[in-house]
C-alpha positions as CSV (number, residue, x, y, z in Angstrom):
1,M,23.3,14.0,25.4
2,C,23.2,10.5,25.4
3,R,19.9,10.5,26.7
4,W,19.1,13.4,25.0
5,A,19.3,11.2,21.9
6,K,18.0,8.7,22.9
7,R,14.4,10.4,24.0
8,A,14.7,11.8,20.3
9,R,15.0,8.9,18.2
10,A,12.4,7.0,20.6
11,T,9.6,9.7,20.0
12,R,10.2,9.5,15.9
13,N,9.7,6.3,16.2
14,N,6.6,6.5,18.0
15,R,5.4,8.9,15.8
16,M,6.1,6.9,12.7
17,F,4.6,4.5,13.8
18,Q,1.5,6.3,14.9
19,N,1.3,7.8,11.3
20,I,1.2,3.9,10.0
21,G,-1.6,3.1,12.5
22,E,-3.5,6.3,11.4
23,M,-3.3,5.2,8.1
24,V,-3.6,2.0,8.7
25,V,-6.9,3.1,10.2
26,L,-7.8,5.7,7.2
27,F,-7.2,3.1,4.9
28,W,-10.7,0.6,6.4
29,R,-13.0,3.3,6.7
30,T,-12.3,4.4,3.1
31,L,-13.5,0.6,2.6
32,M,-16.1,1.2,5.0
33,A,-17.2,4.6,3.1
34,L,-17.4,2.8,-1.0
35,P,-21.5,2.9,-0.9
36,E,-20.9,6.0,-0.8
37,T,-19.7,6.1,-4.3
38,W,-22.6,6.5,-6.4
39,R,-23.0,9.5,-4.4
40,Q,-19.5,11.1,-5.1
41,R,-19.5,9.7,-8.3
42,E,-19.0,13.7,-9.8
43,K,-16.8,14.4,-7.7
44,V,-14.2,11.7,-8.3
45,F,-15.0,12.0,-12.0
46,D,-13.5,15.3,-11.0
47,Q,-10.7,14.0,-9.3
48,L,-9.4,11.4,-13.0
49,F,-10.4,14.2,-15.3
50,E,-7.5,16.7,-13.3
51,I,-4.6,13.4,-13.0
52,G,-5.0,13.1,-16.4
53,N,-5.6,16.4,-17.7
54,A,-2.9,16.7,-15.3
55,S,-0.4,13.8,-16.0
56,L,-1.1,12.4,-19.8
57,L,1.6,14.7,-21.4
58,M,3.9,14.1,-19.3
59,V,3.2,10.0,-18.8
60,C,3.7,9.9,-22.4
61,I,7.4,11.8,-22.2
62,L,8.6,10.0,-19.9
63,S,7.6,6.6,-21.2
64,F,8.5,6.8,-24.8
65,F,12.4,8.1,-23.8
66,I,12.6,4.9,-20.9
67,G,11.8,2.7,-23.4
68,G,14.6,3.8,-26.1
69,V,17.0,4.9,-22.6
70,I,16.0,0.8,-22.1
71,C,16.4,-0.1,-25.8
72,L,19.7,1.9,-26.3
73,Q,21.6,0.3,-23.1
74,T,21.1,-3.9,-23.7
75,G,20.1,-3.6,-27.8
76,P,23.5,-2.6,-28.8
77,M,25.0,-5.4,-26.9
78,L,22.5,-8.4,-27.5
79,A,23.1,-7.9,-31.1
80,E,27.0,-8.1,-30.0
81,R,26.3,-11.0,-29.3
82,G,23.6,-12.6,-31.2
83,L,20.6,-12.1,-29.5
84,V,18.7,-9.3,-31.6
85,S,15.9,-11.0,-31.7
86,T,15.7,-11.4,-27.8
87,V,15.5,-6.7,-27.8
88,G,12.2,-6.7,-28.3
89,G,10.9,-8.6,-25.2
90,V,14.2,-7.5,-22.7
91,V,11.9,-3.8,-23.7
92,G,8.5,-5.0,-23.1
93,I,9.2,-7.6,-20.1
94,S,11.2,-4.4,-18.2
95,L,8.7,-1.3,-19.0
96,C,5.3,-3.9,-18.0
97,K,6.4,-5.8,-14.5
98,E,8.8,-2.8,-13.2
99,L,9.2,0.4,-14.3
100,A,6.4,1.9,-16.6
101,P,4.3,0.6,-13.0
102,V,7.0,2.4,-10.2
103,M,7.6,5.4,-12.8
104,M,3.8,6.1,-13.2
105,A,3.2,6.2,-9.7
106,V,6.4,8.2,-9.2
107,L,5.8,9.9,-10.7
108,L,1.4,10.5,-9.9
109,A,3.1,10.6,-6.1
110,G,5.2,13.6,-6.8
111,R,2.3,15.7,-9.0
112,I,-1.1,14.5,-8.4
113,G,-0.2,13.0,-3.8
114,S,1.3,16.2,-3.3
115,A,-2.0,18.5,-5.1
116,M,-3.9,16.3,-2.2
117,A,-2.1,16.3,0.6
118,A,-1.8,20.6,-0.1
119,E,-5.1,21.2,-1.2
120,I,-6.8,19.2,2.5
121,G,-4.0,20.6,4.2
122,S,-5.1,24.2,3.5
123,M,-8.3,22.7,4.0
124,R,-7.6,21.5,7.4
125,V,-5.3,24.7,8.5
126,Y,-8.1,27.1,7.8
127,Q,-10.7,25.0,9.7
128,E,-12.6,24.7,6.6
129,I,-12.9,20.6,7.7
130,D,-14.3,21.5,10.7
131,A,-17.3,23.8,9.4
132,L,-17.5,20.2,7.2
133,R,-18.3,18.1,10.6
134,T,-20.6,21.2,11.8
135,M,-23.0,20.3,8.6
136,N,-22.9,16.5,9.4
137,I,-20.5,15.8,5.8
138,N,-17.8,13.2,6.7
139,P,-14.9,13.9,5.5
140,I,-13.7,10.8,5.0
141,N,-16.6,10.2,2.0
142,Y,-16.8,13.8,0.5
143,L,-12.9,14.2,0.1
144,V,-10.7,10.9,0.5
145,L,-13.0,8.3,-0.7
146,P,-13.4,10.8,-4.1
147,R,-9.4,10.5,-4.1
148,V,-8.5,7.3,-3.6
149,L,-10.8,5.7,-5.6
150,A,-9.6,8.0,-8.5
151,M,-6.0,7.5,-7.8
152,S,-6.8,4.1,-7.7
153,S,-8.7,4.1,-11.4
154,A,-5.8,6.6,-13.3
155,L,-2.9,4.6,-12.1
156,P,-3.6,1.5,-13.8
157,L,-4.8,3.7,-17.2
158,L,-1.7,5.9,-17.0
159,V,0.5,2.3,-16.6
160,V,-1.4,0.9,-20.0
161,F,-1.2,3.7,-21.8
162,S,2.7,4.4,-20.3
163,I,4.0,0.6,-21.4
164,L,2.4,0.8,-25.2
165,V,4.4,4.4,-25.5
166,G,7.5,2.7,-23.8
167,W,7.2,0.5,-26.7
168,F,6.6,2.6,-29.1
169,G,9.7,4.2,-27.8
170,G,12.5,1.1,-27.8
171,A,10.8,0.2,-31.2
172,T,11.8,3.6,-32.7
173,V,15.4,3.3,-31.0
174,A,15.6,-0.2,-32.1
175,V,14.8,0.7,-35.9
176,T,17.7,4.1,-35.7
177,N,20.1,3.2,-34.3
178,N,22.5,1.7,-36.3
179,R,24.3,-0.8,-33.9
180,I,20.8,-2.3,-33.5
181,G,19.1,-2.7,-37.2
182,M,15.6,-4.0,-36.7
183,S,12.8,-3.3,-38.1
184,Y,9.5,-2.4,-36.3
185,E,8.3,-6.2,-37.6
186,T,11.4,-8.0,-36.2
187,F,11.0,-5.0,-33.1
188,F,7.2,-6.8,-32.1
189,S,7.4,-10.5,-33.2
190,S,9.9,-10.5,-30.4
191,L,7.9,-8.8,-28.3
192,R,5.0,-11.1,-28.9
193,T,7.2,-14.4,-28.1
194,F,8.9,-12.6,-24.7
195,V,6.1,-10.8,-23.0
196,E,2.6,-12.7,-22.3
197,L,-0.7,-11.3,-20.7
198,K,0.2,-11.8,-16.9
199,D,3.3,-10.2,-17.3
200,V,0.8,-6.9,-18.6
201,A,-2.1,-8.0,-15.6
202,N,1.6,-8.1,-12.7
203,G,1.9,-4.5,-13.4
204,L,-1.6,-3.4,-13.6
205,F,-2.2,-4.7,-9.8
206,K,1.2,-3.3,-9.1
207,S,0.3,0.1,-10.0
208,F,-3.7,-0.4,-7.6
209,V,-1.3,-1.3,-4.7
210,F,0.9,1.8,-5.5
211,A,-2.5,4.3,-6.8
212,V,-4.3,3.0,-3.1
213,V,-1.0,3.8,-1.0
214,I,-0.8,7.1,-2.8
215,G,-4.0,8.4,-2.7
216,V,-4.2,7.1,1.6
217,V,-0.7,8.8,2.4
218,S,-1.4,12.1,1.2
219,C,-5.2,12.4,2.1
220,H,-3.3,11.3,5.3
221,Q,-0.9,13.5,6.2
222,G,-3.3,16.3,5.0
223,L,-5.8,15.4,7.3
224,V,-3.2,15.5,9.7
225,T,-1.5,19.2,8.8
226,R,-0.6,21.8,11.8
227,G,0.0,25.1,11.6
228,G,0.1,27.7,8.4
229,P,1.7,27.7,5.4
230,R,4.5,26.0,6.3
231,G,2.6,23.5,7.5
232,I,0.8,22.4,4.7
233,G,4.6,22.5,3.0
234,R,5.5,20.3,5.4
235,S,2.3,17.7,4.9
236,V,2.9,17.9,0.7
237,T,6.4,17.2,1.2
238,K,6.3,13.9,3.8
239,A,3.3,12.4,1.7
240,V,5.2,12.8,-1.3
241,V,8.3,11.4,0.0
242,N,6.8,8.6,1.8
243,S,4.3,7.6,-0.8
244,I,8.0,7.4,-2.4
245,V,9.2,5.1,-0.3
246,L,6.6,3.0,0.5
247,V,6.4,2.4,-3.3
248,V,9.9,1.2,-3.4
249,I,9.4,-1.2,-1.0
250,L,5.9,-2.0,-1.7
251,D,7.4,-3.1,-5.7
252,Y,9.9,-5.4,-3.4
253,V,7.3,-7.4,-2.2
254,L,5.0,-7.5,-4.5
255,T,7.5,-8.7,-6.8
256,R,8.6,-11.9,-4.6
257,F,5.1,-12.5,-4.0
258,L,4.1,-12.1,-8.0
259,L,7.7,-14.5,-8.3
260,H,5.4,-17.7,-6.3
């Protein structure tokens, strides 16, 4: 039993490192395919429209209430200590540096990354990718490149939109909550005092890295799909879970890097 457990653990470890290596190779091949961007521009625009159309309303709702919750949690406590003038800065910095990039990345991993893995996975299962190869069409250029480029362009834009909506949500709670009692002018004045352009730039840089990771992981899981519909379901689950885990890990690594 012990030998079987050790063998299974070794197999899982080997599979994990194999997947990591395959994702690195896929990322490198996608970089090498960047000169083909102009030829694939229509597919990039289609993917951009799909990402925006599928995510904009969700981003708006999620961001508004995230900003409101931050203000609701921190505002009364700061007001009791005479620090009500810092409420806008706390909400602004929290959204810029952490919550907006991470939450939007998690949202797109579940909403768009799963769709990418399912679409490419179904093409893999039903041998459509093999048909592309027989027609001398590179699947990396045709399938992976447009999706990774669209994701890496759409996520930073959605993060900017999320930050603005989150600020408005925080300001609305600060104005309507009697325990805080701020005006819109005071809230945004505090926000301008504490939030700098580099804070927004840090969030955008994080979101760009997250987008590339989500795109590569989702496409990789689709390309390695085996079996029928059950295999597609496994690939979708792995794409979402692996993307979220990598986003959280990279968030810590990038935060340490950006702090220096």
